[in-house]
N, C-alpha and C positions, 0 to 999 in steps of 0.2 A: 504493499500500499504506499502510495506516494503522500507526502504532506507538504504544506505550505508553510513559509516562515520568513522573516524579516532578512532582508540581504543588504540592508545600509545599516552601518553601525550607529547604535543608540549613544555611545560614548567611545572616545577614541583616547589613548593616552597623550598627555601632553609632556612639555620638556622634562617634568620632575622624574619621569619614568627612568631617565637615564641614571638617575640615583638611587633606584629601587635596589632591593637586596637581590632580586632575581638577576638583574641586569650586571651586579658586581660580581655575582657567582658565574654568570654566563662567561664573562671575560676571564675569571679565575680558570674555569674548565678549559678554555680555549688555550691558556698558557700552560696549563697542566698536562694537556694531551696532545697538543700541537695541531688539533683538529680544527676545522673551519666550521664555526657555530655560529652564523651571523645573526641570528634571531631566535625567539622562543620555539617555533615549529623546529627548527634545526635542533635546539637543545632537547627538546621533548623526543624527537626521533632518536637521538644518541642514547638517551636515558632509558628507552625502551629496548634499543638493539644491544646495548652494552650494560646489562643489569650489574654485573660484577664492577665495572668501572664507575658506574652511576653511584651505587650505594656505598662503594669505598671512597669515593669523593665527598658524599654527605658526612661520613664518619670522620674524615680529615678536615673537611672545611669547618666543621662546628667543634672539632677538637674535643670528640666525645671521651670522656673519662671512662677509664677501663683498668681494672686490675691485672688482667691477663689478656694478651692479643689474641685475635682470630687467626686460625690456620688457613682459613678460606673466607670467601665472601659468601657464595652461593654453592654449597657443596653438593646439593641435591635439588634440583628445580622441579622435581615432581609434584604435581598437585592432586590431592591434597598431601601434605606431609614435605613440603619443601624444608631444606635444613639451611639455614642462615647463620654466618659467623661462628662456625664451630669452634670451641676453646676460648672464646672471649667471655670474660666475666666483668659484669658492671652492675650499676644499680641506677634505675630512674631518679633517686633523690641526690644522687652526686652531680647530676646535671643542673639540677635547680640551684645547688649552693656553691657552684664553682665560682661564681661572680664575686667580685671582692668587696663592694660597697656594702657595708653592713647597715648603713643608715638610710639607703635608698628605700623609698615605699614600693611595697611589690604587691599589696593587696589594698585595695580601696573597699572596705566593708560598709554596705549600706542597707538600709531598710526603709520602709514607708516612714514618713516625717513624725507620726506618732508611735513608732516602734522604738526598738533600740538605738542607742545613740550612734552615730558614725564612729568608725574606727579606722585609722590608717596604719597598717602593719608594715613595719620594716622588715628587711631581710634578716637582720640580726634577732629580731623579736621572733619572727617565723621560725627561725633555726632553734632558738631556745625554747619554744613550745614543742616543736618535733621533737627534740631530744629529750625533753621532760617526760612527753606522753609515751614515747619509745620504752623509757625505763619503766614506766607504769605497765605497759603493756608486757614487758619482758616479765615483771616481777609477778605477773598474773598469768604467767606460762606460755605467753605467745611466743612460738619460734618460726624458724624457717617452714613454710608451706602451710601453717595454719591459717585460718581465715578470721579477719575482723569485719564485723557488719556494722554498717552505718545507718542510722534512721534519722536523716539530717536534712534540714533545708539548706539553700545555697548561701552558706555563712564560713567565715574563715575555718571554725572548728572542725568542718567537713574536710577542709584542705589538710590541715593539720592531722586529722585521723588517717587520711590516705597516706600522707607522706611518712608519718611515724610507723605505720604498718609496712609499708615497702621498704623503709631503712632496714628493717629486720628480716627481709625475704619472705614476710608473710604476704598474704592475698587479701586484697581490699575488695568490698562490694558494698553497694549503698543504693537506697531508694529514699524518695521524698516522703516526708511525714504526711503528706496528703493521701498515701495509701493507707487504707485500713489495716489493721493489724494482721488479720488474716491475709490479706493480699501480700503484704510484705512477707509473711512468714512462707507463702508459695514460693517466693523468690529466695530470700535470704536463708530461709530453713534448709534450703538443698546442700547449702554448703557447710553445714554443722559447724557454725561459727564459735569461736571460744570466748569472744569478747564483743559485746554490743555496745556502741556509742550512740546514744539517742538524745534528741532535743525533748524537753519537757512539752513543748508546743512550738506553734509558729502563729505569724500575724499575717494575715491577707485581706486586703480592702477593708482595714480598719476594724477587723473582726479577730480576736484571739482564738485559736484552736488548742485546746488541751489535749495532749497525746499521751498522758500517764496511762490511760486505760489500755491504750495500743501497746505501750511499752509492756505492760504487764502481760498482755497477749504473747508479745514475742518472747519473753523470758519463759513463760509456761510452755509454749508449743516448740521452743528451741532449747531442749534439755542440755545442749552441748555448751550453752553459754555458761561461762565460769564467773565472769565478772561483767556489770553493766556500769558504764560511765555516762552520767546525764548533764547534758548541757542546759543550763538553766535560761532558755530563751525567754520563757514567761516569769520566771522567778517563782514557780509553785512550790509548795512544800512537797517533800518525797516520801512521807510516811507511808504510802502504798507500795512503796518500792523497795523493801527492806534490803540492806546490804549495798544499795547502790553508791557508787563513788560519785562525788561531785566533780564537775570538770576543773574547778578551782583546785582542787586537791589532786587532780590528776596531772597537772602541769606545774605543781609547786616545787619539785625538786630542782637541783642544779645539776642535772647529768650533762655530759659531752656526748653529741652526736656520733655514734659509732655505726657507720653504714656498712651492711654485710653485701659483699660482692656475690652474684648469683649468675648463672649461665644466662646467656643472651635470650633464651625462649623461657626463662623461668618464669611462672604466672605472676603477674603484676596486680591484675584486677579481673573480676568476673562482672560482664554486663549481661542484661538479661533481653531476650526477645518480648515483644508485647504481652504474649501469653493470651490472645484472645481466643484462640482456638485449642488450648490444651496448655499443660503446664509450662511455664516460661523456660526456654533453654537458657542454660548457663553458658554464655560465650566467653572464653578464656583468651586473654591477650598476654603476651610476654613483654618483659622489660625493654629488650633490646630493639624489637619491632616497634613499639609504640615510641620510644625515644627518636628512632631514625624518622619515622612517617611523620611524626609531630614537629621535629625540627624542619623538615622539609615544608609542611603545611604553613606553619606559623610565620616562619621567615619569608619565603618565596612567595606562597599564594595568598597570605594575608599582609605580607609586607610589614610585619612587626620586627620589632627591635627594642634596644635600650631606650626606655621614656616614652614608648608607644602605647598609650593607655588602650586596654582591650575589654570591651563590655560585650558578653553575648547573653541575651536574656535566657535563662535556662533554668533547669532544676536538676539535683543529684540523680533523678531517675533516668535522665537522657543523656546520651553519649556526647551531647553538645557540652556537658559540665566537663567531661574529661578533657575535651577538645579546647575548652577555655582554660583550664589549669595549665595547659601546655604552653601558653604565653609565657610561663615563668621559666621555661626551657630556653628561651631567647631573650631573658631579661625584660621582657614586656610586662609592665604593671598590669594586673587584671582588676576586674570589679565584680563581687559579689554581690548579688541584690537580692534580698528575701521580701517578697511582696508582690502586690500588683502592679503591673505596668501602667496601669490607668487610676491609680489612687495616689493622691486625693484628686487630681485632675486627669482627663484622658491623655494629657501630653507629659505624664509623669517621668516616662523613659527617656523621653527626648530633653527634659529638663536636667535629668541625672547625668546624660552624655555632655550637655553643656557645661554644667558645673565642674566635671572632672576633665574637661578637654579631651573626650575620648577621640581616637583617631578610626577605630573600626567598631561600629555598632552591629550587632547581629540580633536578628529577631525572626519572625515567622511571617510568611505571605498573609496569614489571617489578620496579623497585626496591622501591616501596612494598609491592607484593605480597611480595617476599622478606622485607621487614621483618616483616609480619604472619605469614608462615608460620614465620619464626625466633623468633616471640615476643618482639619487641623492644619495649620500652616507653620510647621516647627521652625523654618528657617528664618521667618519674621519674627517669631516670638521668642527666639532663644539664640544666643551666640554658639553657633555650631562650626565656626570657621575652622577649627581643629579637625572636624570629621572629613575623613578621606573616603571611605568606603562604608555602604550599608549592606550587610550581609543578609542573606535569607536562606532558610532550609526548612525541612519538616513536611512541606508539600510543594507542588509546582507553583512558581510566581509567574502570574500573568503578565503579558505585555503591559496592560493598563498600569500596573504598580511601578513599572519602570518609568513610564511617562509622568505619573504622580511624582516620582522622585526628581524628574527632571523640572516639573513645574515649580516645585518648592525649592531646588538647589541650583538650577541652572545646570550648564554643562560640566561643571567641574566635578559633579558627584559621580562615582562609580557604583553601580550596583553588582555585589559580588554575590550572586546566588550561587550555592552549592549543592552537591548531592552525593551521598555515599552511602553510610549505614553503620549501625552498631556493629555489624559482622567484621569490619574493618576499624572501626572506631576513628574513622576518617571520611575524606570525600574522595571519589573517583574523578568527579569534574567540578569545575568552578571557576575561579577567577585568578587572574594575574596581572599585575600593574603595567605590562608591556604589550597588552593584547587588546583589541577592541571587543566591546559588548555589543550584542544583540539583544534587543528586546525580546523577552520570552525565551530566551537561549543562554546556556551556560557556556561560559566563553571558550573554555580549553580543557583538555584532558590534563590531569596532575601528572608531574614529573615521575618517571618510573612506572606509570600506570599504563598497561597494555590493554587499553580498552577497544573493543570493537562492537559492531552491531551485526548479528547473524540473523539470517532467516531460519526457518525451521529444520532446514537440510544442513545447516552448520556453515554456509556460505556467506562471507561478509556483503553487506549492502550499504549503499550510500545514497542519500537523499530519500530514503524511504525507511518506514518503521522496521526495526529488528530488535531482537534480544539484547541486551545488555552483557556482554561477556567480558571476561578478564582471561587473558590467554597466557599471561605469565605471572608466576607468584609475585605477590607482595609481602614484605616482611611484617606487616601488621596484621595479616589474615590470621584467623583463629589458631592458636596452639592446639586447641581441641575443645571440644564441648564438655562440661561438666559432666560426671558420670556418665559417660559415653565411651565405654571401656574399648569397645571394637571399633569405634570410629564410624560406626555406620550411620548415626543421626546427622553427622557432620557431613558426610559424604553425600547421604541423601539430600540435605539441605541445598547444595550448590553444584554439585558434580553428577547429578542423576541425568539430566538431559544430554550433556555433552561430555563424556567422560574425559577427565584430566583438564577441562576448561571449567572455570568458575561461571556460571549463570546466576545472574543476580536476581533477577525476577522483576526488571523494569523494561518497558518498551521505550526505545530511543530511536532518534534519528541524528546521524552524524552528517552534517552539512558541508556543501562544498568549500566553506571556509573554515572548517574544522571545528565549529561550535557545535553544541549537542542540544537537542529538544527533547525533553522528558515528556512522555504521554501517559506516564502511570504505571500501576504495576501489570505485569504480564499475567499474572495468576488471576486478576479480575479483568481481564482484557474483554472488551464488548466484540462480540462476533457475529455480526449480522449478515446473513446470507453469504457466508465464507470470507467477509471482509473483515478485517480486524481493525479495531480503533482503541485509542487510548481515552480514558475517561477524563484526564487532565484537559482535553481539547474542548470538552462541553463544559467544564468548570470555568475555564478561562472566557468562554463564549458568553456566560450568564451571571457570574458572580460580581460584576460590576453593575448590573442592573440594581437600582436602589432599592426595589421591593424586595430583593432576594437576598436573605443573610447568608444562606450557606445552601449546597445541593450536594446530593449523592445519586449517582447514576449507576444501576445495576442491569447486567445482562443475564436473563434466565432462560436456560433450556429446558423445556417443558417435556415431559413424558411422551407425548404425542408428536414430538418432533418439531414443534412450532418455537418461535423465539420471542420472549417478551422483554422490552427494554423500558423500564420505568424510571423516571427522574423524579426523586423526592426533593422537595424544596421546603427549606426553613425560611419563613417570611419575617422581614423586618417588622418590628411593632408597628401597628396601625394599618397593616395592609391584609387583605384578603386574596385568595387565588379564585379569581373569578375569570370569565372567559377572556376578557380583554388581556389579563395578565398572562394566561396560560398562551395566548396568541403572541404576545410580545417575546415571552421565553423562547418559544419555538422559532420565531422569526430571526432571533439574535443567534441561536444555534445554527440555524439554515445558513445565515449570512456569513457568520464568523468561522464556522467549522465546515459543514457540507450538509446537504439534504439528508444523507445517510445516519448522520449523527443526531437527527430529530427523534425523541423518544416517542414511544408508543403512548405512554400516558405521563401527565405531570400530577403528582399527589403531594398534598400538604403533610408535613410532620412539624411536631413543636421544635424540633431542633434535630442536628445531625450527630449521630454517636461517633466518638473518637477512642483510640487507645489512649493511654493517660500520657503518652509523650506527642499527641496531637494527630495522629495519623487517622484518615476516615476508615471506618469499619466496612470497607467494601467486601472483602473475601467472606466474613462471617455473615452479613446480611444476604449475600448471594445464596450461600448454603441454606439460610432460614428460607429465602423465598422459593428455593428449589425443594422445600419439604422437609428440611433438616429439623431435628428437635432441638429447642432453644436451649435445652440443658446440656447439649454436647457440643453444640458449634460455636457456642461463645461463652466464655466465663465472665460473668458479671462483674467479678472484682478487678477485671482489667480494662473496663468500660469507665469513661469519665462520667457518662450518666446512665447508669443501667436500666433505669425505668423506660428508656426508648426501646429497648429490646423488646419489650410488649408491644408497642406500637407497630413495629415492623412484623412482628409475629402475626398481629392482627391483619396487616395487609397480605401477609402469605395465606392466611385461611381463606381470604375474600377473593384474591386475584390470581395467584400462582396455581391454577389448576388446568 
């Protein structure tokens, strides 16, 4: 299937691109290798063709700290199971604390104005807290390979907990306290953690949320936990949590930081899949792979370095939290924000970015659309002169949002949309400051990322829709899945369709400019009369209609062989789904996508359900509409608004016949 896309750049690099970190690196590589690499496309091609040369250059360029050297770079390129940097021992934590200035602020800890007071954390203070907490963990029996679980909002203490754990060679995993206790147990309980670090609560949109009962559930249902450390976020009494250690006591000692070197692929953290259709998968990443991938991403694709303030609105449940912590690897101060991006006013996130002179502000397409709908004018109401890039991920960013950014900031502002996944805790495709950006498209493949678009026969396609595949290994691919002893779940997740080739599950188009258009998940692909379509094309067509708050389109194969494609719409307040609005929606889809994208029915719903990391629930809802039992096709604990499952189950009974 062919697809249309913009061919005139929305943004082009200015003279300042010559001083970008990726440009400095390109010149350094040319001198190092003697190769003629005149621009980013040439650098990208070399990085994919010569994986050994590229990843060894990343190691050397950033002067990665290691206790023992590697005997090779890529000893075995077989996927799954590629072997990177055998013999090397290192630790993520050493890369954070190798910078000398102990008085430099490395974390700007912020909350809603009526919440906890602002804190500016220096490198020296961060090191002191990490060393002290590491001793407390050691005193409570935490050793190499043990797991420490976090039940924490996006605050400094979450970073301290992670770094202290990693310094011991132990394994970190966390989720946000907005998860119910039972949902957190579904994730963290798989790891048999020996220590739990939890906040007594959190504050969101001027409302306190007491999480002491959830902490009690975690302690009861995770019998492996030997000690609980509680962060007094709301200052609540801990009488109902006997034996709990206060955070103040946990970091009160004067220990020196003693970092344990571990093998390159030693587990660093466990991230979890959404868990909407079954128990969440524990995805394990190693120290070395994360260090190299995140050095590359933060420096070259985010253009971050010393003094570049970095804010991505996220939670500890989402891989973007890990991606933001990576700013510390390149001496970029980061902002932790615990609260609503729209409190006390809808422009709260923009105000925060202005106050802290943020250079890269990351958010979601939904947030940018909400800003547009609310009539915000951030460039007029705030001093955002320091801001260089607006990042976005979590879903497809429609072209209209690119143009809204231009209306606000003019030609100077780049939109750095990215796409990747928890699977590699990074982005496959995204932004680089030396290449143009096209509206509705992701500018480039990431360095060292052998990305392609394949048809169902495994042949590359250009200018038309194909499966996103990765044909060569990346060092941040999972080391393994937790409790997947024979590796079968890992293999089935990515390598079942094309043996030895990573199939990610996204439909993409690679354009003649080298940019990438994301069409949505291929496992929820619309397939009408044998023609495959991406849901993102429909969302982009209608989610700028003022009356439409959000939409969800599903393609349902019925038992009689017919195909039903309903579009569910959640309307903005004060609007009803009458015939005129249905016609307006269908016309927009016909004009901006194609006649074949027009749905069979447009149906109203109170809201659209998502995973707790913000992804629309396309696959579970499709299974529900195909007659699946709601008790087996979706786990309510993994859904942001579980009551909506009944709404779609009702439609399944009435329509999917």
